[in-house]
VEXKOL-843380 format. One record per residue: z, y, x negated of N, C-alpha, C, O in turn; residue number from 1; residue in three letters. Coordinates in Angstrom, 2 decimals. Atoms other than C-alpha are relative to their C-alpha. Example, Ala and Ser with C-alpha at 12.3 -4.5 7.8 and 13.67 -1.06 7.14 Angstrom:
BEGIN
<nZ 0.00&nY -1.19&nX -0.89&caZ 7.80&caY -4.50&caX -12.30&cZ 0.00&cY 1.20&cX -0.90&oZ 0.66&oY 1.18&oX -1.94&resi 1&resn ALA>
<nZ -0.06&nY -1.19&nX 0.82&caZ 7.14&caY -1.06&caX -13.67&cZ 0.73&cY 1.09&cX 0.77&oZ 0.90&oY 2.20&oX 0.26&resi 2&resn SER>
% end
This chain:
BEGIN
<nZ -0.81&nY -0.92&nX 1.20&caZ 21.96&caY 10.30&caX -51.79&cZ -0.29&cY 1.20&cX 0.14&oZ -1.37&oY 1.69&oX 0.46&resi 1&resn UNK>
<nZ 0.89&nY -1.97&nX -0.10&caZ 21.99&caY 14.08&caX -51.85&cZ 0.02&cY 0.33&cX -1.47&oZ 0.85&oY 0.06&oX -2.34&resi 2&resn UNK>
<nZ 0.74&nY -0.79&nX 1.67&caZ 20.27&caY 15.77&caX -55.01&cZ 0.30&cY 1.36&cX 0.48&oZ 0.27&oY 1.76&oX 1.64&resi 3&resn UNK>
<nZ 0.38&nY -1.82&nX -0.12&caZ 20.53&caY 19.63&caX -55.55&cZ -1.48&cY 0.09&cX 0.38&oZ -1.70&oY 1.22&oX 0.82&resi 4&resn UNK>
<nZ 1.39&nY -0.46&nX -0.89&caZ 16.55&caY 19.41&caX -54.29&cZ 0.26&cY -0.17&cX 1.21&oZ -0.19&oY 0.74&oX 1.92&resi 5&resn UNK>
<nZ -0.21&nY 0.51&nX -1.26&caZ 17.74&caY 17.66&caX -51.12&cZ 0.95&cY 1.09&cX 0.80&oZ 0.64&oY 1.44&oX 1.94&resi 6&resn UNK>
<nZ -0.94&nY -0.74&nX -0.04&caZ 20.79&caY 19.99&caX -50.94&cZ -0.98&cY 1.63&cX 0.50&oZ -0.89&oY 2.21&oX 1.58&resi 7&resn UNK>
<nZ 0.80&nY -0.98&nX -0.18&caZ 18.05&caY 23.05&caX -51.57&cZ -0.83&cY 0.30&cX 1.36&oZ -0.97&oY 1.39&oX 1.92&resi 8&resn UNK>
<nZ 0.76&nY 0.24&nX -1.05&caZ 15.90&caY 21.74&caX -48.74&cZ 0.63&cY 0.17&cX 1.21&oZ -0.16&oY 0.60&oX 2.05&resi 9&resn UNK>
<nZ -1.18&nY -0.07&nX -0.71&caZ 18.75&caY 21.82&caX -46.43&cZ 0.45&cY 1.49&cX 0.23&oZ 0.62&oY 2.04&oX 1.32&resi 10&resn UNK>
<nZ -0.33&nY -1.30&nX 0.22&caZ 19.65&caY 25.08&caX -47.47&cZ -1.50&cY 1.31&cX 0.55&oZ -1.37&oY 2.44&oX 1.01&resi 11&resn UNK>
<nZ 1.47&nY -0.55&nX -0.45&caZ 15.93&caY 26.49&caX -46.66&cZ -0.07&cY -0.09&cX 1.45&oZ -0.35&oY 0.86&oX 2.18&resi 12&resn UNK>
<nZ 0.69&nY 0.04&nX -1.19&caZ 15.51&caY 24.78&caX -43.52&cZ 1.24&cY 0.72&cX 0.94&oZ 0.80&oY 1.28&oX 1.94&resi 13&resn UNK>
<nZ -0.78&nY -0.50&nX -0.78&caZ 19.01&caY 26.06&caX -41.99&cZ 0.02&cY 1.74&cX -0.27&oZ 0.28&oY 2.50&oX 0.66&resi 14&resn UNK>
<nZ 0.23&nY -1.22&nX 0.00&caZ 18.51&caY 29.49&caX -43.57&cZ -1.04&cY 0.73&cX 1.11&oZ -0.74&oY 1.62&oX 1.91&resi 15&resn UNK>
<nZ 1.10&nY -0.28&nX -0.78&caZ 14.91&caY 29.80&caX -41.89&cZ 0.38&cY 0.15&cX 1.44&oZ 0.14&oY 1.19&oX 2.06&resi 16&resn UNK>
<nZ -0.24&nY 0.25&nX -0.99&caZ 16.27&caY 28.38&caX -38.80&cZ 0.99&cY 1.12&cX 0.63&oZ 0.82&oY 1.45&oX 1.80&resi 17&resn UNK>
<nZ -0.84&nY -1.35&nX -0.21&caZ 19.05&caY 31.39&caX -38.67&cZ -0.55&cY 0.76&cX 0.34&oZ -0.29&oY 1.35&oX 1.39&resi 18&resn UNK>
<nZ 0.61&nY -1.58&nX 0.51&caZ 16.66&caY 34.09&caX -39.79&cZ -0.54&cY -0.14&cX 1.70&oZ -0.01&oY 0.57&oX 2.56&resi 19&resn UNK>
<nZ 0.83&nY 0.20&nX -1.36&caZ 14.19&caY 32.77&caX -36.36&cZ 1.08&cY 0.35&cX 1.14&oZ 1.07&oY 1.48&oX 1.63&resi 20&resn UNK>
<nZ -1.63&nY -0.41&nX -0.80&caZ 17.81&caY 32.58&caX -34.00&cZ -0.12&cY 1.50&cX -0.18&oZ -0.67&oY 2.07&oX 0.76&resi 21&resn UNK>
<nZ -0.83&nY -1.35&nX 0.29&caZ 18.81&caY 36.00&caX -35.24&cZ -1.30&cY 0.94&cX 0.44&oZ -1.06&oY 1.93&oX 1.14&resi 22&resn UNK>
<nZ 0.62&nY -1.12&nX -0.35&caZ 15.52&caY 37.79&caX -34.84&cZ -0.67&cY -0.49&cX 1.80&oZ -1.24&oY 0.23&oX 2.63&resi 23&resn UNK>
<nZ 0.45&nY 0.52&nX -1.66&caZ 14.65&caY 35.76&caX -31.34&cZ 1.03&cY 0.99&cX 0.92&oZ 0.65&oY 1.66&oX 1.88&resi 24&resn UNK>
<nZ -0.96&nY -0.68&nX -0.80&caZ 17.96&caY 37.38&caX -30.11&cZ -0.09&cY 1.50&cX -0.46&oZ 0.89&oY 2.18&oX -0.20&resi 25&resn UNK>
<nZ 0.18&nY -1.43&nX 0.27&caZ 16.77&caY 40.83&caX -31.40&cZ 1.62&cY 0.39&cX -0.92&oZ 2.32&oY 1.37&oX -0.65&resi 26&resn UNK>
<nZ -1.49&nY -0.53&nX 0.98&caZ 20.13&caY 40.99&caX -34.09&cZ -0.34&cY 0.52&cX -1.30&oZ -1.44&oY 0.21&oX -1.76&resi 27&resn UNK>
<nZ -0.11&nY 0.05&nX 1.40&caZ 20.72&caY 42.23&caX -37.47&cZ 0.74&cY -0.82&cX -0.50&oZ 1.48&oY -1.57&oX 0.12&resi 28&resn UNK>
<nZ -0.62&nY 1.07&nX 1.05&caZ 21.93&caY 40.39&caX -40.31&cZ 1.37&cY 0.45&cX 0.23&oZ 2.09&oY -0.38&oX 0.79&resi 29&resn UNK>
<nZ -1.43&nY -0.20&nX -0.65&caZ 25.30&caY 42.25&caX -39.76&cZ 0.45&cY -0.02&cX 1.47&oZ 1.64&oY 0.23&oX 1.68&resi 30&resn UNK>
<nZ -0.44&nY 0.11&nX -1.44&caZ 25.66&caY 41.93&caX -36.15&cZ 0.09&cY -1.64&cX -0.05&oZ 1.11&oY -2.11&oX 0.46&resi 31&resn UNK>
<nZ -0.19&nY 1.50&nX 0.10&caZ 25.04&caY 37.89&caX -36.83&cZ 1.12&cY -0.23&cX -1.03&oZ 1.86&oY -1.15&oX -0.68&resi 32&resn UNK>
<nZ -0.91&nY 0.08&nX 0.70&caZ 27.34&caY 38.05&caX -39.55&cZ 1.31&cY 0.21&cX 0.61&oZ 2.22&oY -0.62&oX 0.64&resi 33&resn UNK>
<nZ -1.40&nY -0.31&nX -0.69&caZ 30.04&caY 39.92&caX -37.70&cZ 0.31&cY -1.22&cX 1.25&oZ 1.37&oY -1.83&oX 1.38&resi 34&resn UNK>
<nZ -0.48&nY 1.30&nX -0.81&caZ 29.57&caY 37.25&caX -34.78&cZ 0.80&cY -1.02&cX -0.21&oZ 1.73&oY -1.42&oX 0.48&resi 35&resn UNK>
<nZ -0.16&nY 1.07&nX 0.67&caZ 29.83&caY 34.47&caX -37.31&cZ 1.57&cY 0.35&cX -0.79&oZ 2.23&oY -0.64&oX -1.10&resi 36&resn UNK>
<nZ -1.61&nY -0.40&nX 0.53&caZ 33.42&caY 36.23&caX -38.86&cZ -0.36&cY -0.10&cX -1.43&oZ 0.45&oY -0.70&oX -2.14&resi 37&resn UNK>
<nZ -0.07&nY 0.65&nX 1.25&caZ 31.93&caY 36.01&caX -42.16&cZ -1.10&cY 1.59&cX -0.83&oZ -1.67&oY 2.37&oX -0.07&resi 38&resn UNK>
<nZ 0.29&nY -1.51&nX 0.28&caZ 30.48&caY 39.25&caX -44.41&cZ -1.77&cY -0.01&cX 0.23&oZ -2.40&oY -1.06&oX 0.19&resi 39&resn UNK>
<nZ 1.56&nY -0.13&nX 0.14&caZ 26.69&caY 40.34&caX -44.14&cZ -0.55&cY -0.47&cX -1.41&oZ -1.73&oY -0.80&oX -1.54&resi 40&resn UNK>
<nZ 0.76&nY 0.25&nX 1.30&caZ 26.18&caY 39.61&caX -47.79&cZ -0.14&cY -1.93&cX -0.06&oZ -0.98&oY -2.70&oX -0.54&resi 41&resn UNK>
<nZ 0.22&nY 1.73&nX 0.17&caZ 27.22&caY 35.77&caX -47.22&cZ -0.92&cY -0.45&cX 1.11&oZ -1.60&oY -1.43&oX 0.78&resi 42&resn UNK>
<nZ 1.08&nY -0.21&nX -1.02&caZ 25.06&caY 35.92&caX -44.04&cZ -0.89&cY -0.55&cX -0.66&oZ -1.15&oY -1.75&oX -0.77&resi 43&resn UNK>
<nZ 1.42&nY -0.10&nX 0.64&caZ 21.96&caY 37.00&caX -46.08&cZ -0.12&cY -1.11&cX -0.90&oZ -1.10&oY -1.86&oX -0.83&resi 44&resn UNK>
<nZ 0.42&nY 1.57&nX 0.74&caZ 22.42&caY 34.14&caX -48.63&cZ -0.14&cY -1.11&cX 0.78&oZ -1.08&oY -1.89&oX 0.60&resi 45&resn UNK>
<nZ 0.33&nY 1.57&nX -0.95&caZ 22.71&caY 31.30&caX -46.12&cZ -1.56&cY 0.46&cX 0.58&oZ -2.39&oY -0.42&oX 0.32&resi 46&resn UNK>
<nZ 1.23&nY -0.30&nX -0.31&caZ 19.49&caY 32.95&caX -44.68&cZ -1.22&cY -0.22&cX -0.80&oZ -2.37&oY -0.57&oX -0.55&resi 47&resn UNK>
<nZ 1.61&nY -0.09&nX 0.77&caZ 17.38&caY 33.17&caX -47.37&cZ -0.02&cY -1.23&cX -1.26&oZ -0.66&oY -1.27&oX -2.31&resi 48&resn UNK>
<nZ -0.10&nY 1.40&nX 0.41&caZ 18.68&caY 29.36&caX -48.29&cZ 0.40&cY -0.13&cX -1.50&oZ 0.11&oY -1.03&oX -2.28&resi 49&resn UNK>
<nZ -0.99&nY -0.38&nX 1.37&caZ 20.85&caY 30.78&caX -51.41&cZ 1.00&cY -0.85&cX -0.12&oZ 1.44&oY -1.08&oX -1.25&resi 50&resn UNK>
<nZ -1.49&nY 0.10&nX 0.04&caZ 23.94&caY 29.18&caX -50.36&cZ 0.21&cY -1.22&cX 1.33&oZ -0.37&oY -1.05&oX 2.40&resi 51&resn UNK>
<nZ -0.60&nY 0.98&nX -0.64&caZ 25.57&caY 25.88&caX -48.60&cZ 1.34&cY 0.05&cX 0.68&oZ 1.98&oY -0.93&oX 1.07&resi 52&resn UNK>
<nZ -1.08&nY -0.14&nX -1.02&caZ 28.46&caY 27.70&caX -46.79&cZ -0.21&cY -0.03&cX 1.16&oZ 0.75&oY 0.13&oX 1.91&resi 53&resn UNK>
<nZ 0.22&nY 0.27&nX -1.20&caZ 26.73&caY 27.18&caX -43.87&cZ 0.84&cY -1.11&cX 0.56&oZ 1.38&oY -1.27&oX 1.65&resi 54&resn UNK>
<nZ -0.77&nY 1.66&nX -0.34&caZ 28.28&caY 23.80&caX -43.91&cZ 1.34&cY 0.29&cX 0.51&oZ 1.87&oY -0.24&oX 1.48&resi 55&resn UNK>
<nZ -1.75&nY -0.58&nX -0.60&caZ 31.76&caY 25.41&caX -43.41&cZ -0.13&cY 0.66&cX 1.05&oZ 0.94&oY 0.86&oX 1.61&resi 56&resn UNK>
<nZ 0.15&nY -0.80&nX -1.06&caZ 30.56&caY 27.32&caX -40.79&cZ -0.86&cY -0.42&cX 1.12&oZ -1.09&oY 0.39&oX 2.02&resi 57&resn UNK>
<nZ 0.75&nY 0.57&nX -1.07&caZ 28.54&caY 25.30&caX -38.58&cZ 0.34&cY -0.32&cX 1.33&oZ -0.43&oY -0.38&oX 2.28&resi 58&resn UNK>
<nZ -0.13&nY -0.12&nX -1.23&caZ 30.32&caY 24.88&caX -36.04&cZ -0.03&cY 1.33&cX 0.94&oZ -0.46&oY 1.40&oX 2.09&resi 59&resn UNK>
<nZ 0.03&nY -1.46&nX -0.84&caZ 30.94&caY 28.87&caX -35.17&cZ -1.63&cY 0.22&cX 0.03&oZ -2.13&oY 0.73&oX 1.03&resi 60&resn UNK>
<nZ 1.36&nY -0.37&nX -0.37&caZ 27.06&caY 29.03&caX -35.97&cZ -0.83&cY -0.73&cX 1.05&oZ -1.79&oY -0.13&oX 1.52&resi 61&resn UNK>
<nZ 0.03&nY 0.65&nX -1.31&caZ 26.50&caY 26.24&caX -33.15&cZ 0.18&cY 0.54&cX 1.06&oZ -0.73&oY 0.58&oX 1.89&resi 62&resn UNK>
<nZ -0.11&nY -0.31&nX -1.07&caZ 28.11&caY 27.68&caX -30.77&cZ -0.23&cY 1.68&cX -0.19&oZ -0.18&oY 2.23&oX 0.91&resi 63&resn UNK>
<nZ 0.70&nY -1.32&nX -0.13&caZ 27.03&caY 31.34&caX -31.60&cZ -1.16&cY 0.09&cX 0.53&oZ -1.56&oY 0.93&oX 1.34&resi 64&resn UNK>
<nZ 1.44&nY -0.30&nX -0.38&caZ 23.76&caY 30.65&caX -31.26&cZ -0.80&cY -1.27&cX 1.10&oZ -1.99&oY -1.52&oX 1.25&resi 65&resn UNK>
<nZ -0.17&nY 0.67&nX -1.06&caZ 24.27&caY 28.13&caX -28.51&cZ -1.00&cY -1.31&cX -0.41&oZ -1.98&oY -1.45&oX 0.31&resi 66&resn UNK>
<nZ 0.72&nY 0.99&nX 0.41&caZ 22.72&caY 24.97&caX -30.33&cZ 0.95&cY -1.21&cX -0.64&oZ 2.12&oY -1.01&oX -0.97&resi 67&resn UNK>
<nZ -0.84&nY 1.15&nX 0.80&caZ 23.87&caY 21.42&caX -31.88&cZ -0.17&cY -0.23&cX -1.43&oZ -1.29&oY -0.10&oX -1.93&resi 68&resn UNK>
<nZ 0.66&nY 0.17&nX 1.29&caZ 23.99&caY 20.71&caX -35.26&cZ -1.37&cY -0.87&cX -0.39&oZ -2.11&oY -0.54&oX -1.31&resi 69&resn UNK>
<nZ 1.57&nY 0.57&nX -0.28&caZ 20.87&caY 18.23&caX -34.61&cZ -0.74&cY 1.08&cX -0.17&oZ -1.46&oY 1.16&oX -1.16&resi 70&resn UNK>
<nZ 1.49&nY -1.01&nX -0.10&caZ 18.70&caY 21.22&caX -33.85&cZ 0.19&cY 0.91&cX -1.03&oZ -0.72&oY 1.58&oX -1.52&resi 71&resn UNK>
<nZ -0.08&nY -1.49&nX 1.51&caZ 20.23&caY 23.67&caX -36.77&cZ -0.63&cY -0.71&cX -1.18&oZ -1.35&oY 0.00&oX -1.88&resi 72&resn UNK>
<nZ 0.51&nY 0.37&nX 1.33&caZ 19.21&caY 21.40&caX -39.60&cZ -1.37&cY -0.81&cX 0.43&oZ -1.96&oY -1.28&oX -0.54&resi 73&resn UNK>
<nZ 0.96&nY 0.88&nX -0.06&caZ 16.36&caY 19.49&caX -38.00&cZ -1.51&cY 0.90&cX -0.47&oZ -1.84&oY 1.98&oX 0.00&resi 74&resn UNK>
<nZ 1.28&nY -0.90&nX 0.18&caZ 12.84&caY 20.51&caX -39.68&cZ -0.72&cY 0.00&cX 1.01&oZ -0.96&oY -0.99&oX 1.72&resi 75&resn UNK>
<nZ 1.16&nY -0.40&nX -1.26&caZ 10.60&caY 21.89&caX -37.28&cZ -1.11&cY -0.29&cX -0.32&oZ -1.78&oY -0.87&oX 0.54&resi 76&resn UNK>
<nZ 0.95&nY 0.34&nX 0.66&caZ 7.84&caY 21.58&caX -39.75&cZ -0.31&cY -1.27&cX 0.34&oZ -1.17&oY -1.50&oX 1.18&resi 77&resn UNK>
<nZ 0.07&nY 1.27&nX 0.22&caZ 8.26&caY 17.88&caX -40.37&cZ -0.34&cY -0.40&cX 1.79&oZ -1.36&oY -1.04&oX 2.01&resi 78&resn UNK>
<nZ 0.18&nY 0.29&nX -1.06&caZ 8.60&caY 17.57&caX -36.41&cZ -1.33&cY -0.14&cX 0.77&oZ -1.86&oY -1.07&oX 1.39&resi 79&resn UNK>
<nZ 1.77&nY -0.42&nX -0.38&caZ 5.06&caY 19.58&caX -35.63&cZ -0.87&cY -1.15&cX -0.85&oZ -1.72&oY -1.79&oX -0.24&resi 80&resn UNK>
<nZ 0.69&nY 0.98&nX 0.77&caZ 3.65&caY 17.28&caX -38.18&cZ 0.26&cY -1.16&cX 0.53&oZ -0.84&oY -1.65&oX 0.76&resi 81&resn UNK>
<nZ -0.16&nY 1.05&nX -0.50&caZ 5.10&caY 14.14&caX -36.73&cZ -1.13&cY -0.19&cX 1.52&oZ -1.85&oY -1.10&oX 1.93&resi 82&resn UNK>
<nZ 0.39&nY 0.06&nX -1.36&caZ 3.95&caY 15.37&caX -33.34&cZ -1.74&cY 0.17&cX 0.36&oZ -2.49&oY -0.13&oX 1.29&resi 83&resn UNK>
<nZ 1.70&nY 0.17&nX 0.02&caZ 0.37&caY 16.16&caX -34.57&cZ -0.35&cY -0.94&cX -0.09&oZ -1.26&oY -1.25&oX 0.67&resi 84&resn UNK>
<nZ 0.19&nY 1.39&nX 0.40&caZ 0.31&caY 12.86&caX -36.00&cZ -0.30&cY -1.22&cX 1.12&oZ -1.18&oY -2.09&oX 1.09&resi 85&resn UNK>
<nZ -0.10&nY 0.70&nX -1.28&caZ 1.18&caY 11.19&caX -32.58&cZ -1.16&cY 0.63&cX 0.79&oZ -1.89&oY -0.28&oX 1.19&resi 86&resn UNK>
<nZ 1.11&nY -0.50&nX -0.65&caZ -1.46&caY 13.31&caX -30.84&cZ -1.09&cY -0.53&cX -0.49&oZ -1.68&oY -1.24&oX 0.32&resi 87&resn UNK>
<nZ 1.01&nY 0.40&nX 0.47&caZ -4.12&caY 12.46&caX -32.95&cZ -0.37&cY -1.28&cX 0.23&oZ -1.44&oY -1.68&oX 0.71&resi 88&resn UNK>
<nZ 0.33&nY 1.47&nX -0.67&caZ -3.34&caY 8.71&caX -32.61&cZ -0.07&cY -0.80&cX 1.36&oZ -0.51&oY -1.91&oX 1.67&resi 89&resn UNK>
<nZ 0.37&nY 0.09&nX -1.35&caZ -3.00&caY 9.16&caX -29.02&cZ -1.41&cY 0.09&cX 0.66&oZ -1.69&oY -0.76&oX 1.50&resi 90&resn UNK>
<nZ 1.54&nY 0.06&nX 0.39&caZ -6.73&caY 10.03&caX -29.02&cZ -0.54&cY -0.87&cX -0.31&oZ -1.48&oY -1.23&oX 0.40&resi 91&resn UNK>
<nZ 0.56&nY 1.09&nX 0.37&caZ -7.56&caY 7.49&caX -30.66&cZ -0.15&cY -0.93&cX 0.65&oZ -1.20&oY -1.46&oX 1.03&resi 92&resn UNK>
<nZ -0.35&nY 1.21&nX -1.15&caZ -6.03&caY 5.02&caX -28.63&cZ -0.59&cY 0.28&cX 1.27&oZ -0.96&oY -0.70&oX 1.92&resi 93&resn UNK>
<nZ 0.69&nY -0.46&nX -1.34&caZ -7.49&caY 7.01&caX -25.47&cZ -1.36&cY -0.44&cX -0.43&oZ -1.86&oY -1.13&oX 0.46&resi 94&resn UNK>
<nZ 1.46&nY 0.06&nX 0.05&caZ -11.09&caY 6.65&caX -26.97&cZ -0.07&cY -1.53&cX 0.10&oZ -0.83&oY -2.06&oX 0.91&resi 95&resn UNK>
<nZ 0.33&nY 1.24&nX -0.03&caZ -10.49&caY 2.96&caX -27.89&cZ -0.07&cY -1.00&cX 1.43&oZ -0.59&oY -2.04&oX 1.83&resi 96&resn UNK>
<nZ -0.71&nY 0.61&nX -1.67&caZ -9.02&caY 2.35&caX -24.38&cZ -1.91&cY 0.16&cX 0.75&oZ -2.66&oY -0.72&oX 1.16&resi 97&resn UNK>
<nZ 1.48&nY -0.36&nX -0.66&caZ -12.56&caY 3.99&caX -23.04&cZ -0.91&cY -1.15&cX -0.59&oZ -1.49&oY -1.78&oX 0.30&resi 98&resn UNK>
<nZ 0.69&nY 0.86&nX 0.87&caZ -14.34&caY 1.69&caX -25.37&cZ 0.02&cY -1.50&cX 0.68&oZ -0.91&oY -2.14&oX 1.17&resi 99&resn UNK>
<nZ -0.26&nY 1.62&nX -0.98&caZ -12.71&caY -1.76&caX -23.85&cZ -0.28&cY -0.14&cX 1.51&oZ -0.72&oY -1.11&oX 2.13&resi 100&resn UNK>
<nZ 0.68&nY 0.24&nX -1.22&caZ -13.21&caY -0.60&caX -20.58&cZ -1.37&cY 0.08&cX 0.29&oZ -1.98&oY -0.54&oX 1.16&resi 101&resn UNK>
<nZ 2.04&nY 0.25&nX 0.01&caZ -17.07&caY 0.10&caX -21.15&cZ -0.26&cY -1.30&cX -0.11&oZ -1.11&oY -1.68&oX 0.70&resi 102&resn UNK>
<nZ 0.18&nY 1.26&nX 0.39&caZ -16.95&caY -3.53&caX -22.57&cZ 0.50&cY -0.89&cX 1.33&oZ -0.22&oY -1.82&oX 1.70&resi 103&resn UNK>
<nZ -0.64&nY 0.69&nX -1.12&caZ -14.92&caY -4.90&caX -19.62&cZ -1.15&cY 0.25&cX 1.20&oZ -1.72&oY -0.71&oX 1.71&resi 104&resn UNK>
<nZ 1.26&nY -0.10&nX -0.60&caZ -17.59&caY -3.28&caX -17.47&cZ -1.40&cY -0.84&cX -0.07&oZ -2.01&oY -1.25&oX 0.92&resi 105&resn UNK>
<nZ 1.10&nY 0.41&nX 0.49&caZ -20.37&caY -4.67&caX -19.06&cZ 0.27&cY -1.47&cX 0.05&oZ -0.70&oY -2.13&oX 0.39&resi 106&resn UNK>
<nZ -0.25&nY 1.43&nX -0.34&caZ -18.85&caY -8.18&caX -18.90&cZ 0.02&cY -0.57&cX 1.28&oZ -0.38&oY -1.69&oX 1.60&resi 107&resn UNK>
<nZ -0.19&nY 0.02&nX -1.29&caZ -18.01&caY -7.69&caX -15.43&cZ -1.98&cY -0.43&cX 0.80&oZ -2.33&oY -1.39&oX 1.50&resi 108&resn UNK>
<nZ 1.20&nY -0.01&nX -0.39&caZ -21.83&caY -7.18&caX -14.67&cZ -0.66&cY -1.15&cX -0.38&oZ -1.37&oY -1.79&oX 0.41&resi 109&resn UNK>
<nZ 0.31&nY 1.36&nX 0.20&caZ -22.60&caY -10.02&caX -16.52&cZ 0.05&cY -1.25&cX 0.35&oZ -0.77&oY -2.17&oX 0.26&resi 110&resn UNK>
<nZ -0.62&nY 1.19&nX -0.45&caZ -20.17&caY -12.31&caX -15.01&cZ -1.06&cY 0.07&cX 1.51&oZ -1.67&oY -0.96&oX 1.79&resi 111&resn UNK>
<nZ 0.58&nY 0.36&nX -1.03&caZ -22.01&caY -11.11&caX -11.38&cZ -1.14&cY -0.60&cX -0.26&oZ -1.24&oY -1.70&oX 0.29&resi 112&resn UNK>
<nZ 1.15&nY 0.50&nX 0.30&caZ -25.39&caY -11.81&caX -12.71&cZ 0.19&cY -1.67&cX -0.18&oZ -0.34&oY -2.45&oX 0.62&resi 113&resn UNK>
<nZ -0.53&nY 1.36&nX 0.43&caZ -24.09&caY -15.16&caX -14.11&cZ 0.48&cY -0.95&cX 1.43&oZ 0.08&oY -2.09&oX 1.65&resi 114&resn UNK>
<nZ -0.36&nY 0.55&nX -1.36&caZ -22.43&caY -15.99&caX -10.55&cZ -1.46&cY -0.04&cX 0.87&oZ -1.73&oY -1.06&oX 1.51&resi 115&resn UNK>
<nZ 1.38&nY -0.03&nX -0.65&caZ -25.89&caY -15.24&caX -9.03&cZ -1.04&cY -0.88&cX -0.05&oZ -1.71&oY -1.35&oX 0.87&resi 116&resn UNK>
<nZ 0.76&nY 1.12&nX 0.40&caZ -27.76&caY -17.45&caX -10.87&cZ 0.81&cY -1.35&cX 0.18&oZ 0.18&oY -2.37&oX 0.47&resi 117&resn UNK>
<nZ -0.07&nY 1.71&nX -0.26&caZ -25.46&caY -20.55&caX -10.60&cZ -0.30&cY 0.06&cX 1.65&oZ -0.45&oY -1.05&oX 2.15&resi 118&resn UNK>
<nZ -0.38&nY 0.48&nX -1.32&caZ -25.48&caY -19.91&caX -6.77&cZ -1.47&cY -0.18&cX 0.59&oZ -1.70&oY -0.72&oX 1.67&resi 119&resn UNK>
<nZ 1.25&nY 0.35&nX -0.16&caZ -29.24&caY -19.86&caX -6.96&cZ -0.36&cY -1.23&cX -0.51&oZ -1.27&oY -1.90&oX -0.01&resi 120&resn UNK>
<nZ 0.56&nY 1.57&nX 0.33&caZ -29.50&caY -23.00&caX -8.78&cZ 0.72&cY -0.98&cX 0.60&oZ 0.43&oY -2.16&oX 0.41&resi 121&resn UNK>
<nZ -1.17&nY 0.89&nX -1.35&caZ -26.63&caY -24.53&caX -6.08&cZ -1.21&cY -0.10&cX 0.79&oZ -1.72&oY -1.22&oX 0.83&resi 122&resn UNK>
<nZ 0.84&nY 0.08&nX -0.93&caZ -29.25&caY -23.75&caX -3.71&cZ -1.29&cY -0.48&cX -0.18&oZ -1.92&oY -0.70&oX 0.86&resi 123&resn UNK>
<nZ 1.31&nY 0.23&nX 0.74&caZ -32.42&caY -24.69&caX -5.74&cZ 0.67&cY -1.81&cX 0.37&oZ 0.23&oY -2.48&oX 1.30&resi 124&resn UNK>
<nZ -0.34&nY 1.28&nX 0.08&caZ -30.43&caY -28.21&caX -6.32&cZ -0.02&cY -0.66&cX 1.47&oZ -0.55&oY -1.76&oX 1.67&resi 125&resn UNK>
<nZ -0.29&nY 0.40&nX -1.39&caZ -29.49&caY -28.48&caX -2.38&cZ -1.35&cY -0.04&cX 0.77&oZ -1.14&oY -0.59&oX 1.85&resi 126&resn UNK>
<nZ 1.12&nY 0.17&nX -0.58&caZ -33.20&caY -28.33&caX -1.15&cZ -0.57&cY -0.97&cX -0.55&oZ -1.68&oY -1.33&oX -0.16&resi 127&resn UNK>
% end
């Protein structure tokens, strides 16, 4: 369900993304606005997260900055947080895997000792 809070959040995500894209392309707000066929003030409001009119321009924006609508609205901070969580989880699982490998090596050593004992017992019986 869309709430005013959700819309504001999305506006900020898109605005921040547009600002980063514009700066990465070494463009002024005026140049970006001209490329998108909108006024500089309208573009500035979108970039500041104060307007949801970006939705009307989504196709132009995506074409102009060469990205997909999904890339435009994706929250990079959330993605970074999820990636960091996955990295931590992966590190924990790697450590756990190393512990299990150590346990297996210990058990394999114990098995070799027990096999030697069994072999000695068989040889002692045969005598």
